[in-house]
DRENDOGU-301646 format. One record per residue: residue in three letters; x negated, y, z negated of N, C-alpha, C in turn. Coordinates in steps of 0.05 Angstrom, whole numbers, plus 5000, padded with zeros to 4 digits. Each point is the difference from the previous one (the first is absolute). Layout:
<atoms>
alaXYZXYZXYZ ...
</atoms>
This chain:
<atoms>
unk522555758320500850195020503050045001 unk501549764999502950025001501150114974 unk498749944978501050114975499750304998 unk497850105011499650295000502150145018 unk500649875023502050115018502850004987 unk500749794985502649994987500250214979 unk497950054985500050204979500350285012 unk498750055024500250255013502950055010 unk501249805011502850025009501950064976 unk499649884978501750054977499750294990 unk497550105001499650284992501550195019 unk499949945025501350175020503150004996 unk501149754996502949984996500850144974 unk498549974979500650134974499950305002 unk498150105018499850295002502450115015 unk501249855019502250105015502749994984 unk500149814980502549984984500250244982 unk502350155001500350234983500449914971 unk498650124982500449944971502550124990 unk501649844985502650094990499550114972 unk500950254996499950124973502649934985 unk499849824981502449904986501450234985 unk498550184988501350214986501650185018 unk498850075024501550175019502549865009 unk499849745006502449865009502149994978 unk499149964975501949994978501450264996 unk498450225001501250274997501850065023 unk499349925024501750055024502749864997 unk500049764991502649864996501750144978 unk498750094979501550144979501150265010 unk498450145016501050255012502449955019 unk499849775014502349945017502549964985 unk499949894976502449974983501050274990 unk498150174991500950264990501050185022 unk498949985024501050175022502849925008 unk500749754995502849925007502050174984 unk499450054975501850154983500050305007 unk497850095011499950285008501450055026 unk499749815019500950055027502849875005 unk500749794985502549865006502450164991 unk502150005016502550134993502349814998 unk499649755008502249804999499749854973 unk502050054983499949874974501449734999 unk501249915023501549755000498449775013 unk497750065011498449785012498949824978 unk500549745002498949824979496950005001 unk498949964977497150004998498749785017 unk501449775003498749795015499950065030 unk501550205009499950085029498050225005 unk498650084979497950215003497349855000 unk497850165001497449884999498949984972 unk501750074980499149994972499249724991 unk501649795005499149734992497449925013 unk499750075025497549925014497650144988 unk500250264994497850154988499449904972 unk502049944985499549884973498549745002 unk500749845020498749745004497150055008 unk499450205017497350065007498350104977 unk501250174983498750094976499349774981 unk501849814998499449774983497849835012 unk500049965026497949845012497350144997 unk499950265002497550154996498949964972 unk501850024980499249974972498949724995 unk501349805011499149724996497349965014 unk499850105025497549965015497750154987 unk500550244990497950164987499049854976 unk501849884984499249874976498349755007 unk500649875021498449765008497250085009 unk499750245011497450095009498350134978 unk501250044977498550134978497749824991 unk497750124997497649854991500149974970 unk500650214986500149994970502949944991 unk500249784987502749924990500850184977 unk502650064998501050164978500150305006 unk499050095023500050285006502250055021 unk501250234997502150085019498850135025 unk500949915023499050125025501250275005 unk499150135021501050275006503050015004 unk501149805014502950005006501649964974 unk499149824983501449964975499850244982 unk497650125001499750254984501950225010 unk500350025026501850205011502949944991 unk500749745000502749924992500550084971 unk498049974983500550054972499850304994 unk498150145011499650284993502250175011 unk501149935024502150175012502849904993 unk500249814981502549914989502049925022 unk499049855019501749925022502249824990 unk499449834980502149824990502250164986 unk499350214987502150174987501750135021 unk498850095021501550135022501949795013 unk499049775005501749795012502249924981 unk499550004974502149944980502250215001 unk499250255003502050215003501749975025 unk498749925022501549965025501949764997 unk499049794986501749774996502450054982 unk499650164980502250074982502150175015 unk499150165019501850175015501449855022 unk499049765007501249845022500250175026 unk497750145006499950165024497549945015 unk500249915025502449935014501349754988 unk502549935009501449774988498349755003 unk499849844979498449765000497150054991 unk499350244992497350064992499249864974 unk502049964983499449874975499049715005 unk501249885019499249725007497150005010 unk499350205017497250015010498050064978 unk500850174981498250074978499649764982 unk502149864994499749764983498249795013 unk500349975026498349815014497150094999 unk499550255004497350105000498749974973 unk501550084979498949974973499449714994 unk501849825007499649714994497549905014 unk499650075025497749905015497450134991 unk500150254993497550134991499149874973 unk501949974981499349884975499149715002 unk501249865019499449715003497449955015 unk499450165021497849945018497550154993 unk500250234987497650154992499049894974 unk497649904999498949874976499050194979 unk499550255008499050194981502250064980 unk499450014973502150064980501250285005 unk502650005003501350255007501950104979 unk501349814985502250084982499050154976 unk497350014995499050164979500150305006 unk500050075026499950285008502850134996 unk499950244990502550154996501550055025 unk498650055022501350055026501149755012 unk499649774987501249755010502349914982 unk499449974974502149894983502350194994 unk499550275004502250184997502149975022 unk499349995026502049955020501249724998 unk498449814991501149734996502250004979 unk499650154979502250034980502450135011 unk499650205017502350145012501649825019 unk498549835015501449815017501649804984 unk498949914978501449814983502650104989 unk500150274996502550124991502349965019 unk499349975026502149975020500849715004 unk498449814990500549725006502249894982 unk501849845011502149864986502250184989 unk500150255009502050184990502649985015 unk499949945025502349995018500549715008 unk502149864991500549735008500449985030 unk498949805012500349975029498450205017 unk497950114989498450195015498649875023 unk499650165021498749895024497049954996 unk498950114978497249974995499449794978 unk501949834994499649814978497649815007 unk499949925024497849825008497350124996 unk499750255008497550144997499450064970 unk502150064985499750054971499049764986 unk501149775006499149764986497249925008 unk499250055025497349955008498050194986 unk500950254996498450204986499549914971 unk502149914987499749904972498449754999 unk500149835021498449765000497050074999 unk499250205016497250085000499250114973 unk501750174988499450124974499749794978 unk501849815000499949794979497649825004 unk499249955025497649855005497550154990 unk500050265005497750164990499950004970 unk502350024987500050004971499149734989 unk500849795014499149734991497049985002 unk498750125020497249995003498550194980 unk501250234995498850204982502250104982 unk500449884976502250094982499850294991 unk497650125002499750284992501650185017 unk500749915024501650175018502850054990 unk500949844981502750024991500650274988 unk498150124986500550264988500250225021 unk498849965024500150205021502749985015 unk501149765003502349965017502650024984 unk499949934974502549994985500850274987 unk498650215008500950274990502650065013 unk502050064984502750045011500450275011 unk502550065005500850265013499350244983 unk500149964973499550234983497150085002 unk498249815005497150075003499450105028 unk501349875019499550075028500950285006 unk502450084991501150255007499050244984 unk498149944982498950224984498350185017 unk500550264998498450205015497350034986 unk497949905013497350024989498650245011 unk498650134982498650245009497749945018 unk498549794993497749935017500749805020 unk499750055026500549825022497549965017 unk497749984987497549965015500049725013 unk498749975022499949745012498549804982 unk500549755006498749794984497050015002 unk498749914980497149985000499149775018 unk498150065018498949795017497049974994 unk498949785008497149974998498550225014 unk497850084989498550225011499149955028 unk499149765006499049945026502250035021 unk502449904993502250015019500950295004 unk500050164978500850285003498150155017 unk497449964998498150145016500349935029 unk500549745006500449925028502450135011 unk502250014983502450135011499650295006 unk498650154982499650285006498350045025 unk498049835005498250035022501449935026 unk501649805000501149905025502850115006 unk501150184983502750105005499850185024 unk501649955021499950175024501250274995 unk498950205015501050275000501950045023 unk502550064994502050035021501650244995 unk501150115022501750234998502849924990 unk500649755002502649914990500150034970 unk502250104989500150024971499649734987 unk498450014978499449764985502649894988 unk500849765007502549894989499649894973 unk498550134983499849924972502250124984 unk499650034974502150104983500950285008 unk498150175006500750285008501350015027 unk498949855019501250005026502749865001 unk500349804984502549865000502250164987 unk499350184982502050164987501550185019 unk498850075022501350185019502349875015 unk499649745008502049875016501949824983 unk499249934975501949854984502250174989 unk499950265002502250174992502449965017 unk499749885024502349955018501649764992 unk498949844980501449764992502550064984 unk501949824997502350054984499350054971 unk501950114986499550084973499549774981 unk501249765006499749784981497249904998 unk498250095017497249914998498550144978 unk501150224990498750154979500049834974 unk497849994987499849844976501450134977 unk501549864984501450134977498050104979 unk500950194986498350124979499549804977 unk501849844995499749814979502149785002 unk499849814983502049785000499749844975 unk502249904991500149844975500449705006 unk500849935025500549725006497549855007 unk499949754993497849835007500549875027 unk498150035019500349885026497249925008 unk499449745001497349915007500249735013 unk497849864999499849745014502049804989 unk500450004974501949814988502850055009 unk500950254998502750075008500449965030 unk498050055015500249945029500449715006 unk498549834986500349715003502749904991 unk501050114978502649924991502250075020 unk499750245012501950085020499949825025 unk497649925008499749825022501049714994 unk499849934974501149744993503049985003 unk501450235000502950005004500850015029 unk498149995018500650025028501849775009 unk501850065019501749805012498549825019 unk497750095009498349835017498549814983 unk500649745003498949804982496949995001 unk498950045024497149995002498650244986 unk501250235003498950234986500249974970 unk502349904990500449964972498149794989 unk499649795015498149794991497250114998 unk499150145021497350114999499650204978 unk502050164995499850194978499849864973 unk501449784997499849854975497249874997 unk499049915022497349894999497950214993 unk500450245010498250224994500250084970 unk502450014989500350064972498849784983 unk500349765008498749774986497050035000 unk498950095023497150045002499150234982 unk501750204997499350234983499949934971 unk502049854990500149944971498049784992 unk498949865020498049804993497250115000 unk499750264998497350125000498449884977 unk497449965005498449854981498950174977 unk499950265004498750174981501850054976 unk498949984976501550064976500850294998 unk498250185007500650295000502150075020 unk499849885024502050065020502849904992 unk500049764988502649894991501250174978 unk498450094982500950184978501150265012 unk498650115019500950255013502649955015 unk500349775013502549945014502349984981 unk499649914976502249974980500650274987 unk497950144992500450244983500450255016 unk498950025024500150255015501649985025 unk501649795004501649985024502749874992 unk502150055015502649894993500349725012 unk497949855002500049745014502149814987 unk499749944975501849814987502850114998 unk500250254996502750124997501649995025 unk498850075023501650005025500749715009 unk498249814994500649725007502449904984 unk500050064974502249904983502550165005 unk499850255006502450165006501449895025 unk498549925020501249885024501349744993 unk498849844982501249754991502750054986 unk500150204983502450074985502250105019 unk499250165020501950105019501249775016 unk498449815008501149775014501949844983 unk499449974974501749864982502750144997 unk499950264997502550154996501750035025 unk498849945023501450025025501749755006 unk499649794984501549755004502850034988 unk501949845009502750014989500049934970 unk502050104985500049954972500649714993 unk501249855019500549724995499149835024 unk498449804994499149815020500449724990 unk500949825018500549724993497349874995 unk499649864978497449864996499349815022 unk502049885013499549825022498850155024 unk500950255004498950165022497150084993 unk499650074975497250074992498149765004 unk501049764995498349775003499149955029 unk501750095019499249965028497750175009 unk499450214985497850195007497750004980 unk499949804983497950004979497249955011 unk499849905025497449935010498850225017 unk501150244999499050225018497250094993 unk498550055020497250104996499750275013 unk498350164989499650275011498750005027 unk498749795008498749995026501949995023 unk502549924995501949995022502050235000 unk499850184980501650245000503049945002 unk500949804984502849954998500849735011 unk498449885016500649735011499149794980 unk501349775002499249784981497249915005 unk498450004979497349915003499149904972 unk499549744998499249894974497250104993 unk499750104975497450114992497849785000 unk497550105000497849805000499749864974 unk500850114978499849864975502649864993 unk499849804983502449854993501950174984 unk502450025009502050174986501949834983 unk499449764995501849844984501949845017 unk502349944990501949825013502650135004 unk501749875014502750115006501849994976 unk501650214996501849984977502549835006 unk500349905024502449855006500049744983 unk502349924991500149754984499049765016 unk498449844986498949775014501949774998 unk500049825020501749775000498649764988 unk500249994973498949784985497049965005 unk498550215001497149975003498750204982 unk497849924986498650194983498450205015 unk499749965026498350185015501550265006 unk498750224994501450265005498050205011 unk498149925015498250195012498649895025 unk499150185017498749915025497750195005 unk498049905014497650165007500650145026 unk499550265000500750165024497450135010 unk499750005026497450095012500550215021 unk498450214999500150215020497250045010 unk499750015027497550065012499850305005 unk498550154984499950295004498650075025 unk500750235011498950095025499350304997 unk497550075007499350285000501150135025 unk501050244997501350135023498850285004 unk497950025014498850275006501850155019 unk499650265000501650185016498450095024 unk501250005024498650095024500350315002 unk497850125008500050295003499650075029 unk502050135012500050075028499050295003 unk498350045020499050275007501150075028 unk502050175002501050065027498050185015 unk499949965026498350155018501750145021 unk499450255005501550145022499149885027 unk501550075020499449895027497450105010 unk499150234991497550125010497649924984 unk500449834980497849934982498149825014 unk497550034992497949835011500449724989 unk500349805017500449734989497649904985 unk500549874979497849894984500949744988 unk498149854992500649744988501350034973 unk502449894998501650034976499249794980 unk499650084976499249814979502349824993 unk499549744999502049804994500549994970 unk502550004993500749984972502149794996 unk500049874977502149794996502750124997 unk502049865009502850104999501549824981 unk502550084995501749844982500449725010 unk500149824982500549725006502649924985 unk501349805011502449904987499349834976 unk501550034979499649844977501149725005 unk498549794995501049735004502249944981 unk501849835008502249924982498949874975 unk501150074977499149884975500649715000 unk498049844992500349714999501049924972 unk502249864999501049914974499249714997 unk498549944979499049734995501249924973 unk501949815001501349904976499649704998 unk499549904976499749714997502649865008 unk499849785015502449875009501649884979 unk498949954976501649874979502050194987 unk499750265005501850194987502849995013 unk502049994983502749985010501750254995 unk498850214988501650244995500050175026 unk501650214999500350175023498450264997 unk498450055021498650265000501850225008 unk499450254992501750225009500150025030 unk502350045010500350025029498750265010 unk498949985024498650245011502050215007 unk499550254994501950215006500250035030 unk502450025009500550035029502350195004 unk500450085025502250185006502749884993 unk500349735003502549884994500550004970 unk497949994984500450004971499750274988 unk501050205013499850284991502050054977 unk499350184983501750084978499550294993 unk501850144988499650284993497650044982 unk498250185009497650064984497749825007 unk500249845021497849825007497450155007 unk500350205016497650155009498750144976 unk501650124982499050144977498649804981 unk501249774997498849794983497449905011 unk499949965027497649915013497750214997 unk500850255003497950214997498950014972 unk501849974980499050014972498249774993 unk500949755007498449774994497350005015 unk500150105025497550025015498050204987 unk501150234991498250194987499149914973 unk501649854985499249894975497749805004 unk500349835021497949815006497550155007 unk500250235014497750165007498750114975 unk501650104981498950114975498549784985 unk501149764999498749784987497449935014 unk499950025026497549955015498050224994 unk500950254998498350224994498649964973 unk501649924980498949954973498049785001 unk500549805016498149775002497450085012 unk500050165021497650075015498650254991 unk501450174984498950264993497849974979 unk498550224997498050014979501549974973 unk498749874980501449964975501150254987 unk498750235003501050254989502650075015 unk500049995026502450065015502249794995 unk499349754998501949794996501550034973 unk498550064979501350044974501950245000 unk499150225012501750245001502549955017 unk499749875022502349955017502049804987 unk498949804986501849814986501550144978 unk498650184985501450144979502150195011 unk499550125023501950185013502549845009 unk499649775011502349835008501749924976 unk498649934978501449924976501650234988 unk498850235000501350234987502350115018 unk499550045025502050135017502249815009 unk499349755007502049815011501249834978 unk498349864984501049824981501550144977 unk498650194987501150124976502250215007 unk499550185018501850225005502449925017 unk499849805017502249935018501249734994 unk498349794998501049734996501149954972 unk498750094980500849944973502850114994 unk500850255006502750084995502149835015 unk499349905024501949835014500349734987 unk497849894990500149744987501550014974 unk500050234986501450034975502850125004 unk500850045024502650125006502349814993 unk502350124994502349834994501449895025 unk499450125023501349915024498849745009 unk501749805006499049745009498750025027 unk501050175018498850035026497250114998 unk499650204982497450114997498049804989 unk500949844980498349794988499349795021 unk501949915015499649795020498050085021 unk500550245012498350095022497150064990 unk499750144978497350064990498549754992 unk501449804988498749754993499049855024 unk501749985021499249865024497750155014 unk500050265000497850155013497449964984 unk500250004973497649964984498949725005 unk501749805003499149735006498550005027 unk501250135020498750015026497250144998 unk499850214984497450134997498049824986 unk500949864980498249824986499049785019 unk501749915017499149795019497950105019 unk500050255007498050115018497650104986 unk500150014974497850134984497749804998 unk497650105007497549834998497850144986 unk499950264998497750144989500049984970 unk497749944988499849984970500850254985 unk499250235010500650254986503050054999 unk501349975023502950055001501549794985 unk499149755001501249794984499950064970 unk497750104992499750074971502050214992 unk500450205017501950214993502949895001 unk500649825019502749895001500649824976 unk498049854991500449834976500450174975 unk498450214998500450184977502750145001 unk500950075023502750125003502249814992 unk499849755008502249804995499949894972 unk497649934991499849864974499050174977 unk498850235006498950174980497349914991 unk498550174985497349934992499949804977 unk502249974985500049834976500249715007 unk498249844989499949715004500449844974 unk501250124980500449874975502549825001 unk500149804984502249814999502550154990 unk502349955014502550134992501449834978 unk501550144983501549874980502949995008 unk501649824988502749965007501750254996 unk499350144978501650244993499150255017 unk497849985013499150225016501750035025 unk500950255005501550065024499150275011 unk497550025008499050265008501350095026 unk500450265003501350105024497850065020 unk498849795010498050035020501149905027 unk498650075021500949915026499949695002 unk498049874988499949715002502449884986 unk500850104976502349884987502550045016 unk500350235013502350045017500149815023 unk497749955013499949825022500649714991 unk499049924977500749744990503049984994 unk501150214990502950014997501549985026 unk498950125021501349985026500149715011 unk498149834991500049725008502449854989 unk501250114979502449884988502350205002 unk500250135024502050205005502749885006 unk502150154996502649905008500249965030 unk498650165015499949975029498049795008 unk500949785013498249795008497950115020 unk500850195017498250105020497650154987 unk500650164979497950144986498249794985 unk501249804989498449794986498149865020 unk501049935023498349865020497850195009 unk500750255006498050195010497850054980 unk500750024974498050054979498349754995 unk501249765001498549764998498049975022 unk500750085024498150005023497850194995 unk500650234987497950194994498049884981 unk500949864979498149884981498549765013 unk501449865017498649785014497850105018 unk500450225013497950125017497850114982 unk500750114977498050104982498249784989 unk501149774996498549774989497949905020 unk500350065025498149915020497750195004 unk499950224986497950205004497649934983 unk497650055010497649934985499350204979 unk501650024979499550184978500849864974 unk498049974982500449844976502150124981 unk500250275000501950134982502949915004 unk500649925025502849925006500849754984 unk498549795003500749754986499550034970 unk498150164992499450034972502250164986 unk501050215013502150164988502649854999 unk500649855020502649865002500149744984 unk497849854999500049734989497949964978 unk497550045007497849904984499850134973 unk500650264998499750144975501849884978 unk502249875008501849874980499149714994 unk498449885017499149724996497349984986 unk498750224995497349994987500249884972 unk498249824995500149874974501949764998 unk501449955021501949775002502050004976 unk501350224994501950004978502549845005 unk500449905024502349845007499749714991 unk497649924991499449734991500349984970 unk501449794991500449974971497349954987 unk499450144978497649964985500249764981 unk497749894994499949784981501049745010 unk500549975027500949755011497849895019 unk499849745002497949895018500750065029 unk497950005016500450055029501649775012 unk501950065017501649795012498349825018 unk500749744999498549815017501749865020 unk502649994997501749865019502750135002 unk501449935020502650125006502049924978 unk499849764989502049904980499750154974 unk497650114994499650124974500850295000 unk500650125023500450295001502950085003 unk501749845010502850085004501749914975 unk501050204985501849924979502749955013 unk501849914983502549905010501650225014 unk500150244989501750205012498750125025 unk497449955004498850095024499849795022 unk500949754993500049785019502250055020 unk499549995026502150045020502249794999 unk499449784988502049794999501650014975 unk499350184982501650044976502850095007 unk500250165022502650115007501749815017 unk499049765006501549825016501649804984 unk500150034974501649824984503050045008 unk501449795004502850025008500450035029 unk497950015017500350025028500049735014 unk499649784985499949745012502749925011 unk502150074985502749925009500850155025 unk498950235005500850165023498649915025 unk498249814998498749895024497350125006 unk499150194984497450145005497949874981 unk498149885013497949864984497550174999 unk498950034977497550154998497749855014 unk498150145011497849865013498349854979 unk498749805009498349844982497750174990 unk499549974974497850154989497449895011 unk498050175002497449905008498949814979 unk498649805009498949814980498150144981 unk499649874977498150124981497350065013 unk498950224993497550095013497749824990 unk498549895019497749854992497750184992 unk497949894992497750164992498950155024 unk499150244995499050165021497349905010 unk499749975026497549915011498050235001 unk497549935006497950205001500450205022 unk501549925021500350185022502450184997 unk501649964979502250184994502449955017 unk500249795016502249955018502649944985 unk499849874977502449944985501450254990 unk498550194991501250254991501450145023 unk498949995024501350125023502749875005 unk500049744998502549855005502150084979 unk499250034975501950074979501250275005 unk498350205007501050275004501950015024 unk499149875022501750005024502749874995 unk499949764987502549864994501850164981 unk498850164983501650164982501850195015 unk499050125021501650185016501849855020 unk499049795011501649865020502449854988 unk499749924975502149854986502050184986 unk499650265000501950184986502849985013 unk500250025026502650005013501049725002 unk502449944990501149735001500449915029 unk500149745004500349885027502550095013 unk502250044985502550085012499950285011 unk498150164991499750285009497850035021 unk498949785009497950015020501149935028 unk499250155020500949955027497749985020 unk497650064992497750005019499449725010 unk500849794985499449735009501649925024 unk502250145005501749945023499050145026 unk498050174998499150155023497049955003 unk499150025025497249955005498350254994 unk497549954993498050214996500850214980 unk501449914979500750184978499149904974 unk498049834999498949894976498150194986 unk499049914977498250164985497350045014 unk499249805016497450025013499950225021 unk502350095010500050225020499150264988 unk500050024973499250254987497050014993 unk498749775000497349994989498050155018 unk500249965026498150135018500250304998 unk502450115001500350294998499250114973 unk500749854979499350084973497050014996 unk498649815013497150004997498850255014 unk501050075023498950245014500550254984 unk502450024989500750244984498350014975 unk499549774988498450004975497150075006 unk499049915022497250075008499850305005 unk502050115013499950295005500250164974 unk501849924982500350134974497449984984 unk498749765001497549964985497850185010 unk499850035026498050175012500550294993 unk502550084997500750274994499250084971 unk500449814982499450064972497249924991 unk498549875018497349914992498250224989 unk500150255011498250204988500850104972 unk502349924990500950104975498849854976 unk498649785004498749864978501949884980 unk502149885009501949874982498749754987 unk500849934976499049764987501049755015 unk498449794998500749755013501349804981 unk500250064975501349824981501750164980 unk501749864986501850134981498550104976 unk501050204987498850104976500749814977 unk498049894986500749824978501750134979 unk501949844989501750114979498749974973 unk500450204984499050004972502249894982 unk499649764989502249884984500650164975 unk498150174991500550154976501250285006 unk500250065025501250265007503149984997 unk501250194986502949994997501450065026 unk502349895003501650055024501050285000 unk500050125023501050275004502349995020 unk501950194998502249995019499150025029 unk501249855016499350005029502250115016 unk499250185018501950125019498849975028 unk501349885018498949945026499650255017 unk501150224992499850255016502650055015 unk500550255006502550075013500249875028 unk497849975014500149905027500749705000 unk498649844983500649724999502849954987 unk500750164981502749964989502250045020 unk499650215018501950045021500149765019 unk497749905007499949775019501349754987 unk499449954975501249774987503050034997 unk500950244994502950054999501349965027 unk498750095021501149965027500049705007 unk497949864992499849725006502149844985 unk500750084976502049864985502850035012 unk500350205018502650045013499949925030 unk498349825007499649935028502549875011 unk501649874984502549875009502350195004 unk499550254993502250205002499350235019 unk497550015010499150225016500249945029 unk500150215017500049965029497549855009 unk500249885023497849845011497550175005 unk500450235013497750175007498650104975 unk501550064979498750094975498549774987 unk501049765001498649774988497449955015 unk500150035027497549965015497950204992 unk500850254995498050204992498949964972 unk501749914982499149954972498049775000 unk500649785014498249785001497450075015 unk500250185019497750095015498050144982 unk501050184983498350144981498749814980 unk501649824990498949814980497949825013 unk500449925025497949845014497450165003 unk500350265006497650175002498550014974 unk501550024978498750014974498649734993 unk501349785007498949744993497549945016 unk499550145022497649955016497550124988 unk500250194982497750134989498349804984 unk497449995005498349794987499050094973 unk501750124983499250064973500949784982 unk498349904982500949774983502450054983 unk500450254991502450064984502550005017 unk499850115024502349995018500749725007 unk498049845006500449725008501449854977 unk499050044976501249864977502850084994 unk500550265001502750104992502149955021 unk499350005025502049975021500149715011 unk497949854999500049745014499449764982 unk499550044975499349784983502549914984 unk501249775006502449924985499349884973 unk497549954994499249884975499550204978 unk500250255006499350214981501949994976 unk498850024976501650004975500650294993 unk502450095008500750284997500550074971 unk499350244993500550114974503050044997 unk501050014975502950044996501050255013 unk502249985014501250235013498850075026 unk498049865010498850055026501249835022 unk499850095024500949855023497950035022 unk499949795016498250005023501749965025 unk498750005023501549955025501249725000 unk498549804990501149735000502449984981 unk499950134977502249984982502550145011 unk499650225015502250135013501349825021 unk498349865015501149815020501549774987 unk499149914977501449794985502850094992 unk500250254991502650104992501850025025 unk498950085022501650035025501049725008 unk498449804999500849735007502249904982 unk499850064974502249934981502650135007 unk499950265008502450145008501149885026 unk498249925018500949885025501449744996 unk499149834982501249744995502950034990 unk500550224987502850054990501750125022 unk498850165017501650135021500949815022 unk498249815008500649835023502449824994 unk500849964975502349844994502650135010 unk499950265002502450155009500150045030 unk498149895015500050045029500649735013 unk502349975013500749755013498249965025 unk499349755005498349935022497550165001 unk498750024977497650174998497849925018 unk499249745001497749935018500550075029 unk502449945010500550065028500050305006 unk501250164983500050295004497250114998 unk498449894982497350104996498349955025 unk500349765012498649945024500850185023 unk502650065002501050175021498950284997 unk499950104976498950274995497050015008 unk498549794994497249995008499750015030 unk501649855014499950005029500850285011 unk501950134987500750275009497750194996 unk498649994978497850174995497749965019 unk499749755009497949935019500850045028 unk502550095005500950065027500749755016 unk500449774987500649765014503049975006 unk501750134985502949995004501050294998 unk502350065013501150274998500750074971 unk499750244993500650094973503050044996 unk501049914978502850054993500250034970 unk502050154991500350064972501049764985 unk498749934978500949774984500550094972 unk501449844985500450054972497349964985 unk499650154980497549984984497550045017 unk500250185020497850055018497550094986 unk500350194981497750114986498749794983 unk501549834987498949784984498449815017 unk501249925023498749805017497450115012 unk500150255008497550125011497950034978 unk500850064975498150014978498749744994 unk501649785003498849734995497949945021 unk500550075025498149955021497450164995 unk500350254993497650164993498549894976 unk501549914980498749894977498449755006 unk501149825017498549765008497450075015 unk500250195018497750075016497950154983 unk501050154981498150154982498549814983 unk501249794990498649804984497949865016 unk500649935025498049885018497850205005 unk500650255003497950205005498250024976 unk501150014976498350014976498349764997 unk501149765007498449764999497750015019 unk500450115024497850025019497950204990 unk500950224988498050204990498449884977 unk501449854982498549874979498149805010 unk500749865021498249795011497550135011 unk500250225015497650125012498450164980 unk501250084978498550154980498749834979 unk501149754995498949854979497249915006 unk498250004980497249945006499749715007 unk498549945021499449725007498049874981 unk498550154985498049894982500150154973 unk501649914982500050124974502750104992 unk500450064975502750074990500650305003 unk498250165008500550295001499950105029 unk501250235003500250125027497350115008 unk499349965025497550105011500550155026 unk498750235002500550175024498549885023 unk501350005023498749915024498350235011 unk497749955012498550215012501450125024 unk499650265004501350145022499049895027 unk501849955019499149915026498250215013 unk498149915015498150185013501550175020 unk499650274999501350185018502850064994 unk501149904978502850054993500350264984 unk501950165006500450254986502149954978 
</atoms>
């Protein structure tokens, strides 16, 4: 009884509630907007003070509600059909382009964004939708500092999200201005499903008010300013890509960041066809690289390498502020204080930054529940995590106090280069290869190469330092491949002594031995950074191609077994100490004869380590007088660097043992290559070169010695090697340097005391003051520390079980 009574009451209440006709309400709101332009005479009233925003909001709510009530999914309701057939979006686009009333463009962009985002029915396939979308994109990013930048970037966010979901939409949206402005003869409305069209024809109300469709709108749109008329044609490209590039240049960091995220979303489209279309039929790669070249050319012609080093950690996510990138960018180029460690792990916690979209309501608007949307969040400070054992100096964070001319331009360039590198990493392979080739052609070849080959020392110094900074930020494989080809060339054949090709690589190697010490240091840093990149062609072109076949080993001689059997008299470091006994300088005691090698290989390790540690005579050593400066301080850091290097080269499939020598093979001339020859020549002059240059030379050699290739290990770290006639190794070069040192120290009065004072000055323990033979004394300190560093590297590389080098497995999770 009660249930029947409740049902009767519900029927009565439902009969009294007036049924709302959604189509009539939708048309009424649209008529209200069109009547404003017919009746209004005040052209200065902002759009947000009229009822236009409220009516647009009501039209949106009707469309969303209608779609939710649809029984058949995929069919357009009467209101949506009316929107498409009467080209309401095209009319709104015209009003937005005309900016009448003032602020109308902002309202139109908001309406477009909300309709495309909240209406689930596919819309961008319709001509009456994607054509006004293209026209709106022509206006985006054209005026720096525009008041509609926030709405523009939200509009592009919706479009990029739609393309990510359906890559086929790319061909509809990326039609540029030339296609949009073409006068088409046929302007029929878009095709709709038959069921939806029949419902729209049946339910369309008959009213005396002129139909505000295309014909009706033509009567009152003639009152708009002349700039709303569409041009007859156009040759310039203006589309989603150019709009995003323009927004990326915004002075508002949040807008620029969101635009870059949208462009990143666009190039990472999954479809092969869409990626090919993006490369071949749009100026995507070209405009990205053109902006990069413009930022490069806007920098001063001369920049101090030290200033460049302060901004090398910039990331695109901070739009010019210091932010260490999420991937390891290598180590600081600052000279290390007697430590083999030259890199730190840097960590950034990325944060997604969505844009908030505000819908203004007039005072007379009917209040409604506003949809909550995420707003901008602050980026957390980048956390710098560095191993405590490292004693070198990281680049100082850029600050207002450390300002220098061109700092903002440099920060903008490095930030955009980091963004291009991130684009290549995340983009579809087709887009990534095209973008990497564009960067190589436009920036590397056309701009950087002439500066690197220039006769001006300022041009060489600045371009080299900038190239080093770019290499440090470079992580993408495709862009790294192009950079390696640009620097080293495609040829990997062994070089001959008489060869002097006029290539960029040969010029750069020559710059390492330049008359200007600054250019030499900057170029050595460039090669040191290059050696840390995970690309096999680098080490193969510079070193390995000349060591193949072990031509540096004398043929027909037995393999060396002990230290005593391998050093001839003229290579013995104590050969040069004859006649020094009377002067008071005693040579260090020779290591005892090597016992038989045990099964664990520990004896061989002792021999190799002692070979380097005993090179420097006792009178030239000062580390024993100071704490924590022994050889053992290098072992921990050398082990970490060796593990990292091993993990980096593990995919290359290097051999784990030396190539056996053929005793019947005739000896062939050996040339260590232009790069190693330059380093050996520099090393032989360590007692005559400035301190900072010596640090950089030894730094590069240490990097080379860390590579776990058996030929590199033998040639650089094995003192027992039986060299072929006329060949030299790193150990033989050091032997010659020690012989020269033993003769020089006789001419320096109070040599041990001055040497200890110089070491304390370099370590900052005593104030610095100019001394006689300053360069020589500093060179001796570097030489002692370098020998300890090589001993530590040999110790961590030498196999614990067996006579040959074995690669350590890559640590889990290590890049």
